N, C-alpha and C positions, 0 to 999 in steps of 0.2 A: 561684747564689749571687754569684758574684764578679762576673759580667756585671750583674746586678741591683744590686749595691753600687756599680759603677763608674756606672751609668746615674743612680743617685739623687745620686752626686756632682757629676756633670755638671748635672743640672737644678738643683741647689742652687747651684752656681756661677753659672750663668745668671741665677736668679732675683736672687742677691745682687748681680751686677754690674748689673743692671738697677736694682734698689733702690739702688746705689750714686749713680746719677744722679737716680734717681727720675722720670725722663722717658720717654716714649713714643719709641722709636726707628723712625722712618719709612724706607721705601723707595720710590723713585719709578722706574718705567720708562716709558719713551715708545715708540710704535710708530705707523706711518701705514698708512692703509688701501691707499695706491698710493705707490710708489716704485720708478723714478723716474717723474717726470712727463712730460707731452709736450704738443704742442700741442692735441690733443683731450682732454686730462686735465691742465686748469692747477691744479687745486686737491687738496690732499691733505688728510683729515680726520686729524689727530692726535691719539690718544687716550694720556692718562696713567692709569695705576693705581698707586694709594699702598696699600702694605701697612705694617704696623706690628708691632714686638715689644713687648708691653705691659710695665709694670714687674712683673708677675707671671710674665713668660716666655711667656704666651700670644701668639699671632700672628692676624692677621686684616685685612680691610680697614680703612682710616682714613677714616671718614666726616665729611662737614661741616668739611673741612679745607681752609682757604686754602692755595692754591699760586700762585706767580707764575711765568709762563710768558712767556718772550720768543720771539716767532715767528720773529725774525730778528735773531740776534744782531749786535751792531755798526750796525744800522740801524732796528731797530724798536722799538717801546715796549712794556716789559713789562705783561701784563694780569693781573689777580687772578681765578682761578677756583676754584670751591668743590667738591670732591668730593662726588659722589653716594652711594647708600646702598650702593653695591658698591666704594666707594673710588675711583671713576673720574671723570676729566674730560676734555672734548674741546674741540677748536677746529678751525676752517677756516684753513688755510695757503695762500695762493698766491703762490709765490715771484716775486721780479723780477729773480732772477740765476740763474745755472745752478747755484750751489751755495748752500743756506740753510740756517743752523743752528738748531735750535731747542733750548731749554733750559727747565728746570723746577726750582725751588727752594722748599724750605719754609723760611720763617725760625724761628729759635729762640724759643720761649716758655717760660713757667714750666713749661707742662706738656708740650711737644713739644719734642724735639731737633732741629737743623737737619739738612737733607739736600739734595742735590741729584740729578737724574738724569743718566746718561750722556747726552751731547751727541746729539741725532738729527739726521743731515745728509740733507737732502732734495735731489734731484738733478733738473735738467731735462734731458733728452735731446733733442738736437736730430734733426730729421727731415729727410730729403731732399726738397727740392723739385727734381724732374725735369723737365727739358725733354725732350719726346720727340715722334717723327712730324715732324720737321722737313723742310719742303720749301724750296728755294731757286729762284727763276724771275727772269730767265733764269740758268742756270747757267754760260752764256757771255757775257762783256760784251767790249766794245772800245774802250769809252770811259768818262769818268767818267758813269755812268749810274746810276739807281736799280734796286735789286732788292728782291723782296718775299719776306720769310721768314715762313712759317707753322708753326704746331705747337701744342702744349697743353703746360702745366705742371700736374702733380699730385702729391700727396705720399700716403703710406701709412702710418698708424700700427698697421695690423694688421687694420683692417677692411674692407679695400679701397682702390682710388684714390679720391681726393678732389681736386676742382679747386682749384687755387690761385688765389685773387682778390685784388683789392685791391692788387696789385703790379705791377711792370713787368717786361717783358723787356728784357734788352740783348742788342745784336748788335755784335760785335766783330771786326775783321779781325786773324787772328792771324799774318798774313803780316808785318804791320806794327805789330802790337800797337796798332791804333786803333779807338776806339769809333765804330761809325758810325751809331748811334741807338737810341733806345727806343720802346716801344709798351706800352699798358696790356694788361692780363690780362683778358677778359671773365668773365661770370658762369660760363660753362663751363671757364674756364681757358686758353680758346684766346686765340692772338695772330696778328696778321696785321701785320707790321713792314715797312714800305717806307723804305728808306734809300739813302743815296748810297754809291757804292764807285769809288775811282779805279784805273783799271784798269791797273796797272803789270804788265808781262807775267809770266805765273806763276801758280802755284795759290795761291788765297787761301782756307784753311781758316778757317771761321768759329767763333768761340766765342759760342754762343746759350744764355744761362741767365737765369733769374730774377735781378732786382736785390735782393740781400739782402746786407746788410752783415756783416761778420766777427763783429759782436759781436751779431747777431741772437738773442734768446732760443730761438726755437724751429725755425728751419730753418736749412739750410745748402742753397746750390746745386750743381746738378748740371748740366752742359751736355749739348746733345744727344748729343756724341761719347761721352761717359762713360755716359750712360744707356743708348746704343743699340749703341755701339760703331761707330757711323758718323758722321764728322765731315762736316756739310755743307760743301761746297766750291765756289766760284766760280773759273772758270778765265779769265784774261785770255791770248788768243794773242800769241805772239811769233813774230818771223819768223827761221827757220833760214838757216845759210848753208852753202854747199857749199864742201869744201875738198879741195885735191889733186885736182881732176877732170882726168883725162888721158885719150888715146887713143893707141892704139899698132896698126900694121898688124904683127902678130906672124905671120900666116900669109898666105899668098896669098889675096886676096880675102877676108880676115877683119879685122875691126877689134876688138881688146880694149879695154873700158873699165873704168876704175878710179876711184874718189871714196869720199868721205864726205860724210853730211849732219850738221851738227852743231847742236845746241840753240843757242838764243840765251842769251846771258849777261845778268845783273844788272848793277846799277849798280857793284856791289863785284866784277865779273867771277866770280860764280857761277854754276854752270850751273842752268837754270830748269827745265828738261825732261830727265829721265832715260830716259824711254821713246822712244829713237830706231830701235827695232826695228819690222821689219815694214812699213815706210813704202814705198809705190809711187813708184819713180824712172822717169820717163819719158826715155828718150833721143831726142834729135831730131838731124836734119841739113839742113844748108843748104849750098847752093852757094857764095852770097857773104856768109854770116853775117849778113844782115841782115834778111832776108825770106823767105817762101816756106818755112819750115820744116817738114820732114817727118817723120812719126812712125816710128821705127825698131823700138821695143820697150819692153819693161819690165824693171826690175831690182827686187828688193825688199832694202830694208836688213838688216843683221845688228845684232845687239844694240848695239854701238857704232857704228851709223851707217854703217858701211863698206858699200859696194855695188860689183858689179863682175862681171866675167864669169870664165868658169873658166880660160881661158888666161892670165889675170892673177893667179893664185896663190890663187884663192878657190875650193876645190874644193866649199864648200858649194852654190855657186849653180848653178842649174838652167838658166841660159841660156847658149848657144852664143855665140861672137863675132859681132858684127853685121856686116853687108856692107861692105867696105873701099871708101868713095868718098872720093876727094879733095875736101876741102870744110872745112866748119865743123861741131862736135859740141856740143852742149850737153846738161844733165841740167835737168829740170824736174819739181819737186814740186807738186801740186796744192792741198795744204792738208788740214786735218782740223779735230778739235774745239779742239786747243791749239796749232796751227801755222798761220801763213799760208802762202799759197804762196811759192815760192822758185824762181829760175832761176841754174844755174851759170854762172860766165864761160865765153864762148865760146872753144872750143880748135880750133885749125887741125890738120888732118892730112892728109897726103899720101905 
């Protein structure tokens, strides 16, 4: 009996409160069929539901009620919609910004009190436009010369890769932070960009990515290196130099050799190539130091470019000292993919 009495008191209080205004008290909620949106789903259907507490305390959908809906607060124009037999209204919203606020309100009348819905925030999610399968030819350049970069750009919003079209690819030399050129993406998202590059000695990592501005609504660019973990690189060879090349007759009839082959330096004195290990060094001898150079043997450089024979304090070397012949010695390197050939200063030994 006590519980029943409390319930009656509450119901009477509700009815009396509603009767105090004599108006219908509406409540509005907003939902979207998709949120966030993306490049493949650019439009959301926003549905509003209006329920009401009647003056007699009963509740239910509020039908045939006009609602002012603003699909883009701060930029859009409000629209007036009318609820259906279920107290619902709907509209399609296509945002033109990464965040769009939708509002809905009912204006107060003699019959209905004012109400507004909690704001609905629609978000647009950017999708990665990934450059991949990038190939560069030639990968070794020796002058200011054109290179050709090929690859594809795709995006994926969840249904599998889709070619990106209607955009350009940008090729940039990240050694000098210089844009080399652009090329269009075709209907398959593929590109073939032929651009010039100035072959200053050193490795030139390339930034290859779709040309997408930072404020693009639907995409953000991902370059080949970030997409595949492998940055396309062009190498422009440099000329190494020999340092501290010397020959000594340390044992009877034996000539010990010592020296180092060093990386070429950049314009600011920086080391251009750190991989100076396992370079084949040829040791040659001439009676007059000018002509008729004869091959004596090979040495292999260590990780710091040093090379030499065991008797010169390099136990790692597998080479025995060379024959001791009075005359002139030199070291020669034949070149590889990133270094030109080089010859040491001539050293006289006797």
